[in-house]
N, C-alpha and C positions, 0 to 999 in steps of 0.2 A: 562272507561265508565263514562260519566258525569251524575251526579244525580241532578235533578232539585229541589227536595224537601229539606227543611231545618228542621232539628230536633231541637226543642226547649228544653232547659235544664229545665225540670220540676221535676226532681227527687230530693229527699232530700239527702243531703250529710252531714256526720258528720265530720267536720274539726275544727281545732282551728286556731286562727289568727297567732299563732306562726308558724304553718306549711306553711302558705301562704306567709310569708316574706322570701325571699332568704337569705341564710346564709352570702353571701358576700355583702349584701346591705350596702350602706354607713352609713345609720342611725344605723344599727346594730353595726358597728364599733365604732361610736360615743357613743352609749349607753354602750358598753363594756368597753371603756377606759376612759370615762369622767363622773364625778359625778356633777350633776347640783344642788346639795343641797345648794350651795353658793347663788343661786338665792333667795331662800326663806329667807335666813338670811338678804340679802340686801333689800328685798321688804317688810318684815313683819312690818317695821315701817310706811309704807304707808297705812296700813289697820287698821280698828278699830277692837278691840278684843272682845267687848261686845255689839255691836250694829249694826243694819243693816242686810240686807239679806246675806245669805252665798255667798261668792265670788268664782269666778273661781280660782282654785289653781294657784298661781303665777308661779310655775314651769311649769305647762301646758301652761300658757299664754306665758311664755318666749320661751318654746319649739315650740309653734306655730309661733312666730316671727322668731325663729331660722330656721325653715323649709322654711319660706318665703324668708329669706335672703340667705340661703344656695343654694336653687334651683332657685333663681332669679325670684320669683313670686312677682311682684311689687304691685298688688292690693290685699287688704285685703279681698274683696268680692271673688276674684278668689282663694285666699288661702283657704278660708272656703270650697269652692266647690271642690278643689283638695283634701282636707282632707276627705271629705265625701266619695269619691270614691277610694282613695288610701289606700290600706291595710297597707303598710309600714308606712305611716304617722300616721294612727290610732294606730298601734303597738307602735310607738315611743312615742305617747302621752298617753299610757296606757289606750286606749279606746277599747271597744268591737266593733264588727261589727254593732251592733244595737244601740250603744250609740249616743245621739244627740250631734252634734258638736256645740260648742258655737257660737252665732251669730257674724257676722263680726263687728257689732257695739260695742261688748264687747271689742274688741281690740282698736278701735278708741276712745271710751269713756274713757277707762283706760289711754290712751295716753293723752287725753285732760284734764281729771279731776285729774288723779292720778300722772302721770309722769311729766307733764309740771311744770317747776319751780324747778325741783329737778335735782340732778346729779347722779341719780341711774344708768344710762347707763355708765357714766364715772367710777363709783365705780366698776361695774361689769367688765368693761374692765381692770381696774387695778388689780382686783382679778385674772383674767386670766393671766396677765403678771406675777404676783407674783407666781402663780402656776408653770408657765413655768420656772421661775428663780429657784424655789426650786427643780425642776426635772433636772436642769442643761441644759435646752434647750436654755437658754439665758445667754450670758456671760457679755454683757454690756461693752465690750472692744473696739469693732469696730462698729460704727453706721453709717448708711446711711440715709440721709434726702433729701426729694424732695417734690414737691407739684403737684397736678393734679387738673383739673377743673371739676366741676359738673354743667351741664346746669340747671339754676334755672327754676322753674315752673312759668315763667313770659314771657310776650310778650316784645321783645326788642324794639318794636315801641311805646310802651306806657310808657312814662317816663316824668319826670319834670326836668328842669335844675335848680340846686341850687348852690349858692355860699357858700362854707364852708371854715373854717380855715384849713390850711395845718398842719398836725401833727408835733409837735416839736420833734426833735431827743432826745431820752432818754439819750444819752451820751453827751449832749451839754456841761455840766459842766466839764466833763473829757476832752473834746476837747479844751475848752477854756484854761484850765490849761496847756495842752500840747502846745498850741499856744504861750502862754506867756513864757513858759520855753524855747521854741525854739527862741523866740525874744531876751530873756535875754542872751542866748548863743551867739547870734550875736551882742551883745552890743546895743540892741534896747530897747526902753522903752516898758513895757507891755501895752497892749491895755486896755483902760479904759472901765469898764462895761457900757453898754448902759443904760441911764436913763429910756427910754421908748422904749420898743420893739414892733414895729408894726407887728402883726401876718400876715404871708403870707396867701393869700386866693387863692382858685382855684375853678373852676366850674366843677361840676360832674353831672352825670345823676342818678336820683333816680327813681327806678321802681315804678309805681303806683300799680302794682300787688303784688310784694314782695319787700317792701322797704329795707329789710335786705340784699338783694343780692347786688352785685357790678358790674358795667359795665366793662367787661373784654376785653382788647384790647392787643393782643400780636401777633408778627409775626407768620404766619403759624398756628394760632389757630382760632377757631370760635369766631366771635365777638358777644357780647350780654351780657345779665345778667347771671352771674355765681357765684358759690361759689368755694373756694379753700380749698382742703384738704391737710394740711401740715402733712406729715407722716414720721415716723422714723422706720427703720427696723434694727434688729441685724444681724451681719454677720454670726453667727454660723449656724442657721437654717432658716434665713429670717423671723423670727417672728416679728410682729409689736409691737413696744414698746411705740409708742405715736401717737395720732391722734388729730388734732386741726383744726377746721374749721373757716375760715374768709370769708368776702365778696371777690368777685373776683377782686376788685381793690386794694387790700392790697398787698404790696410787700412781697416777700418771706423772705427777710433778716430782716424785722421788728420784727418778732415773733420768730426767730430761737433761739437766746440765752436764752430767757425765757423758751422755751420748753425744751431745753437741760438741763437747771437748774432744771426744774420740774422732769425730769427723774432721774437725779443724786440724788435729794433729796428724791424722793419717792421710788426708787428701789435700791439705793446705788450702782449705776454703777460706776466702775472705768474706765472711758473712756480714751482711749489712742489715737485713730485715728477716724476721722470723714470723710466720703466721701460725698461731697456736689456737687450740681449743680452749674453752673456758676452764677445763680441768687443770690448766697450767697457770692460772691466774693467782699467783702467790707473790707476796712482797719480796721474798728472797730471790725468786727467779727474775722478776723485773729489775731489782737492784743489780744483780750480777750482769744481766744483759746490757742495761743502760751504762753501767760503768765500763763496759767493753765497747761502747759506741755501737751497739746493736739495737735496732729499733724493734721492740716487741709489740706485736699487734695480736691481741687475744680476743676471742669472742666474748660477747657480753654474758655475764653471769647474773642471773636474777637473784637479788638479795633475799635472804630468809628473814622471817620475823612473823610476829603475831598479826593476824588479819585485823585491819582497822586501826593499827598503831602507826605512829610516825616512824618512817624509816630514817636512817642516819643522814641520808642526803638532804633531809629537811633542815638539818642543823648546819649553819655556815661557819666555816673555820676562818679565823683571822690570823694571818702569819705574824703580823706586827705585835699583837698583844698575846699571841699564843692562847687563844680561847675560842670557844664555840658560842654561837648565838642561836637560841631556840626560835621556833616559829612565833612565839609570843614576845620576842625581842629581849629575853633575859640572857645575860652573859654568864656562861659556864666557865669559870677559871680552871687553870691547871691544878691538879692535886698531887699526883705522884706517878712514877713509872714502875711497873712491876716486872717480875722475872720473865714473864712470857713475852715481853717486848711491847706492851701496850701502855700508853700514857692515858690517865683517866682524868675526866673533867666533870665536876660535880655542880649541880644546881643548888640554889638556895631553897630549902624546904618551906620557909616562911612565904616566899613568893609563889612557889608551885602550889601550895595548898589552896590559894585563892584564884588560881588560874582556871579559866573556863575550858581550856584544852587539856586539863590534867588527865582525863580518862583516855585520851588518844595519845598521850605522851609516855606515861609510865604506870605500872601496876604496883609500885613500891608502897608499902604501908607507911613508910616514913616520908612519902611525898618527895623523894629525891630522884632526879634523872641523872644517870651516869652515861657519859659518852666516852667510848674508847677510841684511841687513835694509835696506830702502830708507829714505831720509830722509823720505819721505812715507808710510811704512807705516801710520802712525796713521790716515790718512784711509781707507785700504783696510780697516782693522779696523772703523772706524765704518760703512763701507758694508756690511760683513758683518753687523753688528748690525742695520742697517736691513733687510737681506734676510731675516733670521731672525725679524723681528718680525711682529706680526699684519698691519700695513700692508703689509709686504713680501710676505707670502703672498697677500694680496689682489691686489696689483699683478701678481704673477707669474701668477695665474689670469686676470687681465684681459688680459694680453699675448696670450694665445691667441685671444681673441675680438675683439681690436682690430687691431693691426698685422699679426698673422699672418693674420687673416681678410681684411684689405685686400689683401695679396699674393695670397691664394688666389683671391679674386674676380677680381682683375686677370688672373690666368693662366687661370682656368677660363672666364671669361665674355668677356674682352676681348682674347684672343690676345696675351698679354703674355709668353709663354715665349721668344719670339724677337725679335731686333731687326729691324725692317722695313727699316732703312736702314743705311748705312755712314757712319761719322764720328760723333764724340762729340756735336757740336751737333745733328745730326738725330736721333740716338737719344734725346737729352734732350727734344727736341720731342715724340717719341712718348710718352715717360714723362709729360710734362706734360699732353698731351692725354688720356691714359688717366686720370690723376688728376683732371682737370677733369670727365670723364664720370662717374667714380665719385662725386665730390662732388655734382654736380648730381642724379644719381639718388638719392643719399641725402637731399638736401635736399627734393626733390620728394616722397619718401616721408614725410618728417617733416611737411611742410605738408599733405599729404593726410590724414594721421592726425589732425592738429590740427583740420582742418575737420570730420572725422567725430565727434570727441569734444568739440568746443567748446573749441578751443585758447586762446581769449582769456581765458576765466575761469580755466582751469588755469594759464595763464601768470601772471595776476595773483596767484593764490594762491601759486604757486611763488616769484615774486619777493618776496612778503611774507615767506614762510618763509626764503628765502635771506638777506634783509636781517636777520632776527632772528638767524640762525645766524652771520652775519658779525659782528654786534655782540658775540655771545658769544665768538667766536674772537678778536676784537681785545682784549676785556677780559682773556681768559686769557693772550694773548701779552704784554700789558703787565705782568700780574702776574708771569709767569715770566721776562720779558725775553729769552726765547730762543724760536727756532722749533723746539721739541722734537718728537720723533717722536710722543710721546703726544698732544700737541695736534692734530697732523695726523691721527692715527688717529681721534680724537673728531670732528673736523670732517668727515672723510671719511664716517664712519658716519652723522652727522647729515644730510649732504647726500643720503644714500641713502634717508632716511626719506620 
């Protein structure tokens, strides 16, 4: 039978806020397993101790931001409204049902007046990573790096065109030395240093709304003003170990080595393998990593070139004679090494002019085929062999469930598709807070699983097994005296046992 009247709840009920929050709520798990006292230690230097009005507890302020980033609440006004009516949020903030929630301007004014110009979010992110390392959740042995774009809070049609100087490569001196060494090896005089270097210039678009953003143009990506989040994840539990934000027009490979060095210096990582996207496939990156006994495994990059023409892979290089052999079996000898770091190999036009494959080989009117080889090409060839090995195939599969999964979760669950603020510093604070939330969620999940399965005994057994594997690995390394790919494959497979 249908009843038309509605009974309003006007009775008094005696309840506690503890009873109203479900036992399995996500914030209960975070509160149970994670201690936020590190926030007060990091922020106390930003507050005056003996002057001014009493401030909102920095731990409460951080927890409010934590709630907003965890549940994808982009607006601070909306965040305050949600806290007012959500019992679980009040419980997490140690507030009663009748306590007044801090005004939304408290968050924004703290960000503008207290946090701007500081690295407090970077410090707190590092604190979370250090905690994860101490608990054994991060190994720092296998790292994955990639970047994703955040749409800037700017209209892509409102911009100014500006001529700027192109950035000089940081390794230019190292490259010049390698070029001269290669020329001396071929009995050629070293190149003289230029008396006056004219800087290269280029035209870029500067947003009038958010000048810190960069105009982002990539295939199959949205065009406009964006920021790039260069992120690194650890292989063991996919915890984020580094976040670095740049304008959208900055190439991935320009910041990679500095960020890897930052992690090694700050967290004492003993990096052995790195999984990279194809955007990091440069000779200098491969050379630097291999010289440090780090195995680079980068995704395949499809070579560019005219359709229907022979690719450079069709030309075979001979190390003994330092020459290339074309598909028609003609030998291309070495000619010279230029300032850009490329050695050139020229064909004989008399032979090429009569070759039936000429139309598929070169469009030169002089019937000359020129093949370029970088002075650090050998490092790129070694990286290719790593990629095609069993270890390389495994790392390639792991990339999709580590760094790619990290970006997908951030965008799908934590409103990470768009920049909430304007300015590089504030966008980086958004990226760091998102990474902090993702790491804490992951650590809480691991700790909860350990409690259910008896993590202490498993940890002892795993530590014992890892110690035995480590001894085997060290013995094999001493026998071979090299950090070979085969040993890394064996150790990686043993650690999965």
